[in-house]
C-alpha atoms as a printed R data frame, in Angstrom:
    type eleno elety resid chain resno       x       y       z
1   ATOM     1    CA   UNK     A     1  -8.578 -16.300 -36.294
2   ATOM     2    CA   UNK     A     2  -9.791 -14.373 -33.181
3   ATOM     3    CA   UNK     A     3  -7.775 -16.662 -31.020
4   ATOM     4    CA   UNK     A     4  -4.572 -16.038 -32.942
5   ATOM     5    CA   UNK     A     5  -5.231 -12.276 -32.872
6   ATOM     6    CA   UNK     A     6  -5.692 -12.215 -29.128
7   ATOM     7    CA   UNK     A     7  -2.412 -14.246 -28.638
8   ATOM     8    CA   UNK     A     8  -0.523 -11.747 -30.824
9   ATOM     9    CA   UNK     A     9  -1.791  -8.722 -28.894
10  ATOM    10    CA   UNK     A    10  -1.069 -10.357 -25.628
11  ATOM    11    CA   UNK     A    11   2.510 -11.167 -26.802
12  ATOM    12    CA   UNK     A    12   3.020  -7.636 -28.055
13  ATOM    13    CA   UNK     A    13   2.065  -6.225 -24.645
14  ATOM    14    CA   UNK     A    14   4.349  -8.635 -22.809
15  ATOM    15    CA   UNK     A    15   7.135  -7.703 -25.048
16  ATOM    16    CA   UNK     A    16   6.571  -3.940 -24.599
17  ATOM    17    CA   UNK     A    17   6.627  -4.457 -20.804
18  ATOM    18    CA   UNK     A    18   9.905  -6.509 -21.064
19  ATOM    19    CA   UNK     A    19  11.547  -3.651 -22.977
20  ATOM    20    CA   UNK     A    20  10.485  -0.989 -20.396
21  ATOM    21    CA   UNK     A    21  11.786  -2.932 -17.500
22  ATOM    22    CA   UNK     A    22  15.511  -3.354 -18.437
23  ATOM    23    CA   UNK     A    23  17.864  -3.441 -15.603
24  ATOM    24    CA   UNK     A    24  19.343  -0.210 -14.554
25  ATOM    25    CA   UNK     A    25  22.060   0.352 -11.952
26  ATOM    26    CA   UNK     A    26  21.310   3.383  -9.767
27  ATOM    27    CA   UNK     A    27  23.896   5.868  -9.146
28  ATOM    28    CA   UNK     A    28  26.372   5.169  -6.285
29  ATOM    29    CA   UNK     A    29  25.277   8.327  -4.604
30  ATOM    30    CA   UNK     A    30  21.532   7.268  -4.592
31  ATOM    31    CA   UNK     A    31  22.463   3.710  -3.507
32  ATOM    32    CA   UNK     A    32  24.331   5.087  -0.541
33  ATOM    33    CA   UNK     A    33  21.248   7.179   0.506
34  ATOM    34    CA   UNK     A    34  18.937   4.126   0.192
35  ATOM    35    CA   UNK     A    35  21.259   2.021   2.254
36  ATOM    36    CA   UNK     A    36  21.648   4.679   4.819
37  ATOM    37    CA   UNK     A    37  18.000   5.284   5.328
38  ATOM    38    CA   UNK     A    38  17.355   1.495   5.458
39  ATOM    39    CA   UNK     A    39  19.821   1.027   8.154
40  ATOM    40    CA   UNK     A    40  18.252   3.691  10.510
41  ATOM    41    CA   UNK     A    41  16.565   2.372  13.669
42  ATOM    42    CA   UNK     A    42  13.403   4.159  12.574
43  ATOM    43    CA   UNK     A    43  13.117   2.034   9.396
44  ATOM    44    CA   UNK     A    44  14.309  -1.075  10.877
45  ATOM    45    CA   UNK     A    45  11.807  -1.183  13.678
46  ATOM    46    CA   UNK     A    46   9.675  -4.294  13.007
47  ATOM    47    CA   UNK     A    47   6.275  -3.530  14.378
48  ATOM    48    CA   UNK     A    48   5.962   0.179  13.853
49  ATOM    49    CA   UNK     A    49   3.435   0.983  11.152
50  ATOM    50    CA   UNK     A    50   5.412   3.844   9.844
51  ATOM    51    CA   UNK     A    51   8.542   1.841   9.699
52  ATOM    52    CA   UNK     A    52   6.664  -0.796   7.802
53  ATOM    53    CA   UNK     A    53   5.251   1.726   5.344
54  ATOM    54    CA   UNK     A    54   8.717   3.225   4.862
55  ATOM    55    CA   UNK     A    55  10.294  -0.092   4.105
56  ATOM    56    CA   UNK     A    56   7.635  -0.867   1.606
57  ATOM    57    CA   UNK     A    57   8.215   2.422  -0.150
58  ATOM    58    CA   UNK     A    58  11.954   2.000  -0.154
59  ATOM    59    CA   UNK     A    59  11.411  -1.566  -1.687
60  ATOM    60    CA   UNK     A    60   9.319  -0.145  -4.415
61  ATOM    61    CA   UNK     A    61  11.780   2.613  -5.211
62  ATOM    62    CA   UNK     A    62  14.576   0.139  -5.420
63  ATOM    63    CA   UNK     A    63  12.447  -2.044  -7.801
64  ATOM    64    CA   UNK     A    64  11.412   0.923 -10.011
65  ATOM    65    CA   UNK     A    65  15.074   1.936 -10.239
66  ATOM    66    CA   UNK     A    66  16.310  -1.517 -11.081
67  ATOM    67    CA   UNK     A    67  13.633  -1.815 -13.666
68  ATOM    68    CA   UNK     A    68  14.078   1.526 -15.243
69  ATOM    69    CA   UNK     A    69  10.420   2.519 -14.419
70  ATOM    70    CA   UNK     A    70  11.372   5.711 -12.747
71  ATOM    71    CA   UNK     A    71  13.804   8.613 -13.936
72  ATOM    72    CA   UNK     A    72  16.782   9.309 -11.757
73  ATOM    73    CA   UNK     A    73  15.411  12.895 -11.066
74  ATOM    74    CA   UNK     A    74  12.019  11.406  -9.845
75  ATOM    75    CA   UNK     A    75  13.989   8.808  -7.823
76  ATOM    76    CA   UNK     A    76  16.057  11.559  -6.204
77  ATOM    77    CA   UNK     A    77  13.016  13.529  -5.343
78  ATOM    78    CA   UNK     A    78  11.260  10.455  -3.825
79  ATOM    79    CA   UNK     A    79  14.329   9.655  -1.812
80  ATOM    80    CA   UNK     A    80  14.289  13.243  -0.459
81  ATOM    81    CA   UNK     A    81  10.735  12.835   0.693
82  ATOM    82    CA   UNK     A    82  11.688   9.583   2.320
83  ATOM    83    CA   UNK     A    83  14.457  10.960   4.238
84  ATOM    84    CA   UNK     A    84  12.443  13.931   5.423
85  ATOM    85    CA   UNK     A    85   9.764  11.436   6.610
86  ATOM    86    CA   UNK     A    86  12.124   9.172   8.418
87  ATOM    87    CA   UNK     A    87  13.284  12.269  10.315
88  ATOM    88    CA   UNK     A    88   9.763  13.177  11.275
89  ATOM    89    CA   UNK     A    89   9.101   9.669  12.551
90  ATOM    90    CA   UNK     A    90  12.230   9.539  14.442
91  ATOM    91    CA   UNK     A    91  11.421  12.822  16.107
92  ATOM    92    CA   UNK     A    92   7.897  11.544  17.146
93  ATOM    93    CA   UNK     A    93   5.981  13.739  14.700
94  ATOM    94    CA   UNK     A    94   4.374  11.043  12.641
95  ATOM    95    CA   UNK     A    95   1.014  12.520  13.243
96  ATOM    96    CA   UNK     A    96   1.974  15.428  11.014
97  ATOM    97    CA   UNK     A    97   2.261  12.930   8.125
98  ATOM    98    CA   UNK     A    98  -1.513  12.411   8.305
99  ATOM    99    CA   UNK     A    99  -2.452  15.562   6.383
100 ATOM   100    CA   UNK     A   100  -6.063  16.204   5.598
101 ATOM   101    CA   UNK     A   101  -6.980  15.407   2.022
102 ATOM   102    CA   UNK     A   102  -3.883  13.215   1.421
103 ATOM   103    CA   UNK     A   103  -3.110   9.569   0.774
104 ATOM   104    CA   UNK     A   104  -0.348   7.589   2.245
105 ATOM   105    CA   UNK     A   105   1.228   4.256   1.369
106 ATOM   106    CA   UNK     A   106   1.659   2.392   4.553
107 ATOM   107    CA   UNK     A   107   2.413  -1.110   5.557
108 ATOM   108    CA   UNK     A   108   2.109  -3.812   8.340
109 ATOM   109    CA   UNK     A   109   4.335  -6.684   9.407
110 ATOM   110    CA   UNK     A   110   2.460  -9.903   8.661
111 ATOM   111    CA   UNK     A   111   2.245 -12.540  11.381
112 ATOM   112    CA   UNK     A   112   2.239 -15.253   8.854
113 ATOM   113    CA   UNK     A   113   5.486 -14.871   7.225
114 ATOM   114    CA   UNK     A   114   6.859 -11.648   8.842
115 ATOM   115    CA   UNK     A   115   6.861  -9.828   5.464
116 ATOM   116    CA   UNK     A   116   5.827  -6.111   4.999
117 ATOM   117    CA   UNK     A   117   2.615  -5.955   3.363
118 ATOM   118    CA   UNK     A   118   1.369  -2.622   1.775
119 ATOM   119    CA   UNK     A   119  -1.842  -0.738   1.773
120 ATOM   120    CA   UNK     A   120  -3.091   2.698   1.019
121 ATOM   121    CA   UNK     A   121  -4.808   5.061   3.478
122 ATOM   122    CA   UNK     A   122  -6.856   7.908   2.213
123 ATOM   123    CA   UNK     A   123  -7.272  10.822   4.659
124 ATOM   124    CA   UNK     A   124 -10.436  12.934   4.237
125 ATOM   125    CA   UNK     A   125 -10.191  16.626   4.484
126 ATOM   126    CA   UNK     A   126 -12.363  16.424   7.598
127 ATOM   127    CA   UNK     A   127  -9.625  14.647   9.476
128 ATOM   128    CA   UNK     A   128  -8.700  16.469  12.613
129 ATOM   129    CA   UNK     A   129  -7.089  13.641  14.570
130 ATOM   130    CA   UNK     A   130  -9.882  13.708  17.113
131 ATOM   131    CA   UNK     A   131 -13.362  13.380  15.627
132 ATOM   132    CA   UNK     A   132 -14.139   9.635  14.900
133 ATOM   133    CA   UNK     A   133 -15.025   9.023  11.112
134 ATOM   134    CA   UNK     A   134 -16.234   6.075   9.241
135 ATOM   135    CA   UNK     A   135 -13.772   3.637   7.672
136 ATOM   136    CA   UNK     A   136 -14.350   2.065   4.316
137 ATOM   137    CA   UNK     A   137 -12.317  -0.944   3.393
138 ATOM   138    CA   UNK     A   138 -11.951  -1.079  -0.345
139 ATOM   139    CA   UNK     A   139 -11.136  -4.512  -1.870
140 ATOM   140    CA   UNK     A   140  -9.511  -4.339  -5.284
141 ATOM   141    CA   UNK     A   141 -10.434  -6.766  -8.181
142 ATOM   142    CA   UNK     A   142  -8.505  -9.614  -9.746
143 ATOM   143    CA   UNK     A   143  -5.232  -8.681 -10.955
144 ATOM   144    CA   UNK     A   144  -3.409 -12.101 -10.723
145 ATOM   145    CA   UNK     A   145  -0.457 -11.480  -8.300
146 ATOM   146    CA   UNK     A   146   0.498  -8.098  -8.996
147 ATOM   147    CA   UNK     A   147   2.340  -6.764  -6.022
148 ATOM   148    CA   UNK     A   148   0.948  -3.290  -6.098
149 ATOM   149    CA   UNK     A   149  -2.904  -3.721  -6.634
150 ATOM   150    CA   UNK     A   150  -3.764  -1.876  -3.455
151 ATOM   151    CA   UNK     A   151  -5.865   1.045  -4.134
152 ATOM   152    CA   UNK     A   152  -8.385   3.198  -2.228
153 ATOM   153    CA   UNK     A   153 -10.590   5.961  -3.755
154 ATOM   154    CA   UNK     A   154 -11.039   9.150  -1.825
155 ATOM   155    CA   UNK     A   155 -14.367   9.366  -0.132
156 ATOM   156    CA   UNK     A   156 -15.629  12.768   1.493
157 ATOM   157    CA   UNK     A   157 -15.883  12.321   5.347
158 ATOM   158    CA   UNK     A   158 -14.408   8.894   5.619
159 ATOM   159    CA   UNK     A   159 -11.158   7.224   5.953
160 ATOM   160    CA   UNK     A   160 -10.540   4.662   3.190
161 ATOM   161    CA   UNK     A   161  -8.106   1.748   3.323
162 ATOM   162    CA   UNK     A   162  -7.034  -0.436   0.484
163 ATOM   163    CA   UNK     A   163  -5.255  -3.579   1.467
164 ATOM   164    CA   UNK     A   164  -3.114  -5.642  -1.033
165 ATOM   165    CA   UNK     A   165  -4.719  -9.030   0.082
166 ATOM   166    CA   UNK     A   166  -1.681 -10.905  -1.397
167 ATOM   167    CA   UNK     A   167  -2.906 -10.436  -4.968
168 ATOM   168    CA   UNK     A   168  -5.388 -12.720  -6.442
169 ATOM   169    CA   UNK     A   169  -6.560 -14.596  -3.355
170 ATOM   170    CA   UNK     A   170 -10.392 -13.824  -3.486
171 ATOM   171    CA   UNK     A   171  -9.888 -12.118  -0.111
172 ATOM   172    CA   UNK     A   172  -9.793 -15.537   1.546
173 ATOM   173    CA   UNK     A   173  -7.076 -17.690   2.998
174 ATOM   174    CA   UNK     A   174  -3.873 -15.514   3.661
175 ATOM   175    CA   UNK     A   175  -5.699 -12.518   2.281
176 ATOM   176    CA   UNK     A   176  -8.318 -12.632   5.087
177 ATOM   177    CA   UNK     A   177  -5.843 -11.731   8.012
178 ATOM   178    CA   UNK     A   178  -4.375  -9.204   5.694
179 ATOM   179    CA   UNK     A   179  -7.694  -7.154   5.751
180 ATOM   180    CA   UNK     A   180  -8.159  -7.650   9.378
181 ATOM   181    CA   UNK     A   181  -4.620  -6.362  10.138
182 ATOM   182    CA   UNK     A   182  -5.017  -3.358   8.011
183 ATOM   183    CA   UNK     A   183  -8.263  -2.407   9.794
184 ATOM   184    CA   UNK     A   184  -6.574  -2.855  13.146
185 ATOM   185    CA   UNK     A   185  -3.561  -0.721  12.203
186 ATOM   186    CA   UNK     A   186  -6.009   2.049  10.820
187 ATOM   187    CA   UNK     A   187  -7.738   2.002  14.160
188 ATOM   188    CA   UNK     A   188  -4.372   2.912  15.861
189 ATOM   189    CA   UNK     A   189  -3.432   5.546  13.451
190 ATOM   190    CA   UNK     A   190  -6.715   7.427  13.013
191 ATOM   191    CA   UNK     A   191  -9.890   7.969  15.012
192 ATOM   192    CA   UNK     A   192 -12.439   5.517  13.442
193 ATOM   193    CA   UNK     A   193 -16.099   5.363  14.258
194 ATOM   194    CA   UNK     A   194 -16.227   1.712  15.387
195 ATOM   195    CA   UNK     A   195 -19.948   1.628  14.428
196 ATOM   196    CA   UNK     A   196 -19.361   2.701  10.876
197 ATOM   197    CA   UNK     A   197 -16.756   0.312   9.252
198 ATOM   198    CA   UNK     A   198 -17.911  -0.538   5.633
199 ATOM   199    CA   UNK     A   199 -16.806  -2.949   2.996
200 ATOM   200    CA   UNK     A   200 -16.690  -1.919  -0.705
201 ATOM   201    CA   UNK     A   201 -15.130  -3.571  -3.726
202 ATOM   202    CA   UNK     A   202 -15.244  -4.443  -7.368
203 ATOM   203    CA   UNK     A   203 -15.161  -7.626  -9.254
204 ATOM   204    CA   UNK     A   204 -13.142  -9.965  -6.972
205 ATOM   205    CA   UNK     A   205 -13.545  -7.384  -4.383
206 ATOM   206    CA   UNK     A   206 -17.205  -7.878  -4.375
207 ATOM   207    CA   UNK     A   207 -16.573 -11.510  -3.644
208 ATOM   208    CA   UNK     A   208 -14.345 -10.422  -0.865
209 ATOM   209    CA   UNK     A   209 -17.211  -8.258   0.531
210 ATOM   210    CA   UNK     A   210 -19.679 -11.141   0.697
211 ATOM   211    CA   UNK     A   211 -17.000 -13.457   2.390
212 ATOM   212    CA   UNK     A   212 -15.727 -11.013   4.928
213 ATOM   213    CA   UNK     A   213 -19.137  -9.599   5.868
214 ATOM   214    CA   UNK     A   214 -20.616 -13.139   6.425
215 ATOM   215    CA   UNK     A   215 -17.587 -14.159   8.372
216 ATOM   216    CA   UNK     A   216 -17.424 -11.077  10.603
217 ATOM   217    CA   UNK     A   217 -20.892  -9.666  10.822
218 ATOM   218    CA   UNK     A   218 -20.214  -7.850  13.987
219 ATOM   219    CA   UNK     A   219 -17.222  -5.971  12.537
220 ATOM   220    CA   UNK     A   220 -18.839  -4.519   9.419
């Protein structure tokens, strides 16, 4: 009886998710704006960390629009923010996007398959662009292969990055270079105290902490 009940609950949750994600065609004006931003040299630059992050967010916005997970008003506002940020990056003012006390969805271009992989960067209020601060690498738990599992809690006085790790890979195999690439990019974007790089994680993330700390003892 318990097994049957669990199956029914899971089926109900799945059905609700399907109803929420019905296909929606974005308005022509919004589609034109998305296409125009995607075609800019700033967004198309393959190795630029800001370009990767912008491509990731544009992809998420397209997916949310198509699935009906975001209202048109919210999508238009998100599009406006993206357009403004593209202009700032193109003008060489990307440092202004690293506001103290904010979080940024960024990305990097994987050397494994040339895909844009997302991660989250939490910027502490103490950030001044000059003073080295600790870096905490937060590894998320098991969520199967959810493409948006990356998360990073804010920690006072420290930068925090939350890699995606290719979903449920136990932070091994293709997920391992994902973590190392995110750390390398964080070092380029913000002043990291090289002697204070920490690992933290929950559930599967705890497994990743043991694996990565034992594999790279001189890094963490």
